[in-house]
C-alpha positions as a LaTeX table, in Angstrom:
\begin{tabular}{lrrr}
\hline
Residue & $x$ (\AA) & $y$ (\AA) & $z$ (\AA) \\
\hline
Ile1 & $-13.08$ & 17.54 & 9.76 \\
Arg2 & $-14.83$ & 14.99 & 7.18 \\
Gln3 & $-15.39$ & 11.23 & 7.22 \\
Ile4 & $-14.38$ & 9.81 & 3.88 \\
Thr5 & $-15.10$ & 5.83 & 4.72 \\
Ser6 & $-18.09$ & 4.33 & 6.48 \\
Gly7 & $-19.74$ & 0.87 & 6.74 \\
Lys8 & $-19.33$ & $-2.33$ & 8.63 \\
Val9 & $-15.36$ & $-1.90$ & 8.03 \\
Arg10 & $-12.44$ & $-0.88$ & 10.19 \\
Asp11 & $-10.21$ & 1.48 & 8.44 \\
Gly12 & $-6.67$ & 2.82 & 9.69 \\
Ala13 & $-3.09$ & 3.61 & 9.15 \\
Ala14 & $-3.79$ & 5.72 & 6.20 \\
Ser15 & $-1.29$ & 7.98 & 4.30 \\
Trp16 & $-1.23$ & 10.59 & 1.65 \\
Ser17 & 0.42 & 10.11 & $-1.73$ \\
Phe18 & 3.18 & 12.78 & $-2.13$ \\
Asp19 & 1.03 & 14.55 & $-4.83$ \\
Gly20 & $-1.98$ & 14.75 & $-2.33$ \\
Lys21 & $-4.20$ & 13.08 & $-4.89$ \\
Lys22 & $-4.79$ & 9.71 & $-3.16$ \\
Val23 & $-5.19$ & 8.31 & 0.21 \\
Tyr24 & $-4.13$ & 4.64 & 1.16 \\
Phe25 & $-5.13$ & 2.86 & 3.94 \\
Ala26 & $-5.79$ & $-0.49$ & 5.38 \\
Arg27 & $-9.46$ & $-2.02$ & 5.63 \\
Ala28 & $-10.72$ & $-4.98$ & 7.53 \\
Ser29 & $-14.25$ & $-5.91$ & 6.14 \\
Asn30 & $-16.79$ & $-8.02$ & 7.76 \\
Val31 & $-16.61$ & $-6.13$ & 11.08 \\
Glu32 & $-19.37$ & $-7.60$ & 13.69 \\
Val33 & $-19.99$ & $-5.10$ & 16.64 \\
Leu34 & $-22.19$ & $-5.98$ & 19.80 \\
Asn35 & $-22.35$ & $-3.56$ & 22.64 \\
Asn36 & $-19.57$ & $-1.58$ & 21.54 \\
Asn37 & $-17.18$ & $-4.68$ & 21.36 \\
Glu38 & $-15.68$ & $-5.98$ & 18.12 \\
Leu39 & $-16.63$ & $-9.82$ & 17.79 \\
His40 & $-15.40$ & $-10.60$ & 14.07 \\
Thr41 & $-13.22$ & $-8.87$ & 11.45 \\
Gly42 & $-11.80$ & $-10.09$ & 8.39 \\
Ala43 & $-8.03$ & $-9.92$ & 7.65 \\
Pro44 & $-7.02$ & $-6.14$ & 6.89 \\
Asn45 & $-5.78$ & $-5.33$ & 3.34 \\
Ile46 & $-4.45$ & $-2.30$ & 1.37 \\
Trp47 & $-6.76$ & 0.00 & $-0.44$ \\
Glu48 & $-6.69$ & 3.29 & $-2.36$ \\
Met49 & $-8.96$ & 6.09 & $-2.67$ \\
Glu50 & $-8.74$ & 8.89 & $-5.20$ \\
Met51 & $-9.51$ & 12.34 & $-3.40$ \\
Glu52 & $-9.71$ & 14.64 & $-6.40$ \\
Leu53 & $-12.91$ & 12.83 & $-7.66$ \\
Glu54 & $-16.21$ & 13.55 & $-6.30$ \\
Ser55 & $-17.32$ & 9.95 & $-6.17$ \\
Arg56 & $-13.92$ & 9.23 & $-4.07$ \\
Lys57 & $-13.36$ & 6.14 & $-6.27$ \\
Met58 & $-11.68$ & 3.20 & $-4.28$ \\
Arg59 & $-9.65$ & 0.20 & $-5.15$ \\
Gln60 & $-8.45$ & $-3.06$ & $-3.21$ \\
Leu61 & $-4.79$ & $-3.53$ & $-3.67$ \\
Thr62 & $-4.19$ & $-6.68$ & $-1.61$ \\
Thr63 & $-6.57$ & $-9.49$ & $-1.47$ \\
Ser64 & $-5.65$ & $-11.77$ & 1.34 \\
Glu65 & $-8.22$ & $-13.82$ & 3.63 \\
Asp66 & $-5.75$ & $-15.46$ & 5.92 \\
Tyr67 & $-3.26$ & $-12.84$ & 6.83 \\
Ala68 & $-3.02$ & $-8.90$ & 7.70 \\
Asn69 & $-1.67$ & $-6.31$ & 5.16 \\
Phe70 & $-1.54$ & $-2.91$ & 6.80 \\
His71 & 0.54 & 0.17 & 7.05 \\
Pro72 & 0.65 & 1.44 & 3.57 \\
Arg73 & 3.14 & 3.89 & 2.61 \\
Pro74 & 3.62 & 5.25 & $-0.96$ \\
Ser75 & 7.03 & 6.14 & $-2.46$ \\
Pro76 & 7.55 & 9.61 & $-3.52$ \\
Asp77 & 7.56 & 9.11 & $-7.04$ \\
Gly78 & 3.85 & 7.21 & $-6.55$ \\
Arg79 & 5.01 & 3.98 & $-8.35$ \\
Lys80 & 5.67 & 1.83 & $-5.30$ \\
Ile81 & 3.85 & 1.22 & $-1.96$ \\
Ala82 & 5.47 & $-0.29$ & 1.02 \\
Phe83 & 3.21 & $-1.91$ & 3.70 \\
Ile84 & 3.49 & $-4.29$ & 6.63 \\
Ser85 & 2.51 & $-8.02$ & 5.96 \\
Leu86 & 1.91 & $-10.69$ & 8.66 \\
Arg87 & 1.95 & $-13.47$ & 6.20 \\
Asn88 & 5.06 & $-15.10$ & 7.85 \\
Pro89 & 5.92 & $-15.51$ & 11.67 \\
Met90 & 7.80 & $-12.25$ & 11.80 \\
Pro91 & 6.18 & $-9.01$ & 10.63 \\
Gln92 & 7.75 & $-7.87$ & 7.26 \\
Ile93 & 7.90 & $-4.78$ & 4.91 \\
Tyr94 & 6.63 & $-5.74$ & 1.52 \\
Ile95 & 6.76 & $-3.72$ & $-1.66$ \\
Met96 & 4.29 & $-3.74$ & $-4.44$ \\
Asn97 & 3.48 & $-1.75$ & $-7.66$ \\
Ser98 & 0.96 & 1.03 & $-7.15$ \\
Asp99 & $-1.64$ & $-1.10$ & $-8.97$ \\
Gly100 & $-1.18$ & $-3.80$ & $-6.39$ \\
Thr101 & 1.12 & $-6.19$ & $-8.55$ \\
Gly102 & 4.44 & $-7.61$ & $-8.01$ \\
Glu103 & 4.48 & $-7.94$ & $-4.33$ \\
Gln104 & 7.86 & $-8.64$ & $-2.94$ \\
Pro105 & 9.37 & $-8.89$ & 0.50 \\
Leu106 & 11.96 & $-6.18$ & 1.50 \\
Ile107 & 12.89 & $-6.40$ & 5.25 \\
Glu108 & 12.06 & $-8.86$ & 7.90 \\
Asp109 & 11.30 & $-8.33$ & 11.76 \\
Val110 & 9.92 & $-4.70$ & 11.61 \\
Met111 & 6.83 & $-2.69$ & 12.72 \\
Phe112 & 6.54 & 0.55 & 10.77 \\
Gly113 & 8.82 & 2.09 & 7.89 \\
Asn114 & 8.70 & 5.18 & 5.94 \\
Trp115 & 10.34 & 6.40 & 2.46 \\
Ser116 & 12.89 & 8.98 & 2.59 \\
Pro117 & 11.84 & 12.26 & 0.54 \\
Tyr118 & 13.89 & 11.26 & $-2.28$ \\
Gly119 & 12.95 & 7.53 & $-2.46$ \\
Thr120 & 16.20 & 6.06 & $-1.87$ \\
Arg121 & 16.19 & 4.97 & 1.42 \\
Phe122 & 13.79 & 3.67 & 4.02 \\
Ala123 & 13.49 & 4.03 & 7.73 \\
Phe124 & 11.86 & 1.63 & 9.97 \\
Leu125 & 11.34 & 0.46 & 13.43 \\
Arg126 & 12.38 & $-3.06$ & 14.58 \\
Gly127 & 10.80 & $-4.08$ & 17.96 \\
Gln128 & 8.01 & $-2.44$ & 19.79 \\
Pro129 & 9.62 & $-0.90$ & 21.61 \\
Gly130 & 12.76 & $-0.88$ & 19.63 \\
Asp131 & 15.05 & 1.07 & 17.67 \\
Ile132 & 15.16 & 2.74 & 14.42 \\
Phe133 & 16.83 & 1.58 & 11.39 \\
Ile134 & 17.59 & 2.60 & 7.73 \\
Ala135 & 18.21 & 0.65 & 4.66 \\
Asn136 & 18.48 & 0.99 & 0.91 \\
Thr137 & 15.13 & 0.51 & $-0.83$ \\
Asp138 & 16.31 & $-2.81$ & $-1.95$ \\
Gly139 & 16.54 & $-3.91$ & 1.68 \\
Lys140 & 20.31 & $-3.90$ & 1.82 \\
Asp141 & 23.03 & $-1.78$ & 3.74 \\
Ile142 & 20.76 & $-1.87$ & 6.79 \\
Lys143 & 22.32 & 0.71 & 9.55 \\
Gln144 & 21.03 & 1.38 & 13.10 \\
Ile145 & 20.19 & 4.86 & 13.82 \\
Thr146 & 19.00 & 4.50 & 17.65 \\
Lys147 & 20.32 & 2.51 & 20.39 \\
Thr148 & 18.00 & 2.78 & 23.29 \\
Gly149 & 15.46 & 0.23 & 22.68 \\
Arg150 & 12.67 & 2.49 & 23.49 \\
Val151 & 11.40 & 3.74 & 20.44 \\
Val152 & 7.74 & 3.25 & 19.82 \\
Ser153 & 6.58 & 5.26 & 16.73 \\
Glu154 & 7.03 & 5.40 & 12.93 \\
Pro155 & 10.08 & 7.35 & 12.04 \\
Ser156 & 9.49 & 10.60 & 10.08 \\
Trp157 & 12.03 & 11.96 & 7.67 \\
Ser158 & 12.96 & 15.76 & 7.66 \\
Ser159 & 12.50 & 17.35 & 4.13 \\
Asp160 & 16.22 & 17.16 & 3.26 \\
Ala161 & 16.56 & 13.58 & 4.55 \\
Lys162 & 19.11 & 14.29 & 6.91 \\
Arg163 & 17.24 & 13.96 & 10.25 \\
Ile164 & 14.50 & 11.62 & 11.71 \\
Val165 & 11.89 & 12.47 & 14.41 \\
Tyr166 & 10.52 & 9.88 & 16.49 \\
Thr167 & 8.58 & 8.97 & 19.80 \\
Glu168 & 10.55 & 7.45 & 22.74 \\
Ile169 & 9.39 & 6.13 & 26.02 \\
Asn170 & 10.64 & 8.09 & 28.90 \\
Pro171 & 12.41 & 5.46 & 31.54 \\
Glu172 & 11.63 & 7.62 & 34.26 \\
Thr173 & 7.63 & 6.78 & 33.95 \\
Gly174 & 8.39 & 3.01 & 35.10 \\
Ser175 & 8.03 & 1.33 & 31.89 \\
Glu176 & 11.81 & $-0.02$ & 32.23 \\
Ile177 & 11.85 & $-0.20$ & 35.93 \\
Leu178 & 12.55 & $-3.95$ & 36.94 \\
Pro179 & 9.91 & $-5.58$ & 39.29 \\
Ser180 & 13.07 & $-6.35$ & 41.73 \\
Ser181 & 13.77 & $-2.73$ & 42.06 \\
Pro182 & 13.22 & $-0.97$ & 45.44 \\
Ile183 & 11.11 & 1.63 & 43.79 \\
Ala184 & 8.97 & $-0.60$ & 41.28 \\
His185 & 6.08 & $-0.58$ & 43.79 \\
Glu186 & 5.84 & 3.20 & 43.54 \\
His187 & 5.45 & 2.78 & 39.74 \\
Glu188 & 3.14 & $-0.18$ & 39.41 \\
His189 & 0.26 & 1.83 & 37.86 \\
Asp190 & 2.06 & 4.40 & 35.96 \\
Val191 & 1.36 & 4.85 & 32.37 \\
Pro192 & 4.67 & 5.15 & 30.16 \\
Ile193 & 5.14 & 8.77 & 29.11 \\
Glu194 & 6.40 & 9.25 & 25.46 \\
Asp195 & 8.69 & 12.05 & 24.64 \\
Val196 & 9.60 & 13.38 & 21.05 \\
Trp197 & 13.14 & 13.21 & 19.91 \\
Ile198 & 15.25 & 13.99 & 16.65 \\
Thr199 & 18.41 & 12.68 & 15.53 \\
Glu200 & 20.75 & 12.98 & 12.76 \\
Ile201 & 21.30 & 9.84 & 10.56 \\
Asp202 & 24.91 & 10.41 & 9.96 \\
Gly203 & 25.26 & 9.75 & 13.86 \\
Glu204 & 27.72 & 12.68 & 14.32 \\
Lys205 & 25.66 & 14.10 & 16.92 \\
Pro206 & 23.67 & 12.54 & 19.97 \\
Pro207 & 19.76 & 12.78 & 19.66 \\
Ile208 & 18.02 & 15.63 & 21.13 \\
Arg209 & 14.95 & 15.27 & 23.14 \\
Leu210 & 12.20 & 18.01 & 22.00 \\
Thr211 & 9.72 & 17.33 & 24.60 \\
Asn212 & 9.90 & 16.53 & 28.46 \\
Gly213 & 7.12 & 18.37 & 30.02 \\
Gly214 & 5.40 & 15.56 & 31.84 \\
Asp215 & 2.58 & 14.80 & 29.19 \\
Ser216 & 2.82 & 12.17 & 26.61 \\
Asn217 & 3.79 & 13.25 & 23.03 \\
Ser218 & 3.55 & 10.99 & 20.35 \\
Leu219 & 3.05 & 10.39 & 16.37 \\
Pro220 & 5.36 & 13.46 & 15.29 \\
Tyr221 & 5.77 & 14.20 & 11.51 \\
Trp222 & 7.63 & 16.72 & 9.77 \\
Thr223 & 5.91 & 19.30 & 7.54 \\
Lys224 & 6.75 & 19.17 & 3.98 \\
\hline
\end{tabular}
């Protein structure tokens, strides 16, 4: 394990470029901490780091001071970067050129998103928890993939772009039990358990649960 960023900043939501030469991440500057409590943080913005260079050259791609830009995801060809922006009341996926120019809104009311391996479609989460949808990379032809309202993770594509793996809240852990239910008091302090699921995007077969062992499993990703 190697630490690659430091300073009075908060870095997160990192993603590799498809060629493995760069890392994109969100950085909040001017972080002030007292007794392990974060007191003040500037709006996070998108940064790029070149991993092949010994100096780890970094470049800031978005420059907002008033709203957050985070969760960068580069396209397979490296020409575009999708990210979440909070410049409007509802979270939106924006797309920009790899040099930070040409920001354009893509899809409204989303939490997380990811390019398909061929760069022709985009999978995203609407709601938290919510459901997975896919769209063309122009934001059109939106199709709902899951229909449970319990998905909580970023969707991850298989290498052939035919399946998506994701995390879903297990309803048996109390997260969806109504307060009026006669068993609600039994689940008052339960922590929701998350399971890993896989589904085919054509919808011909029902989703398959991959984990159900009583422990929480989250943030699944396909290997290349």
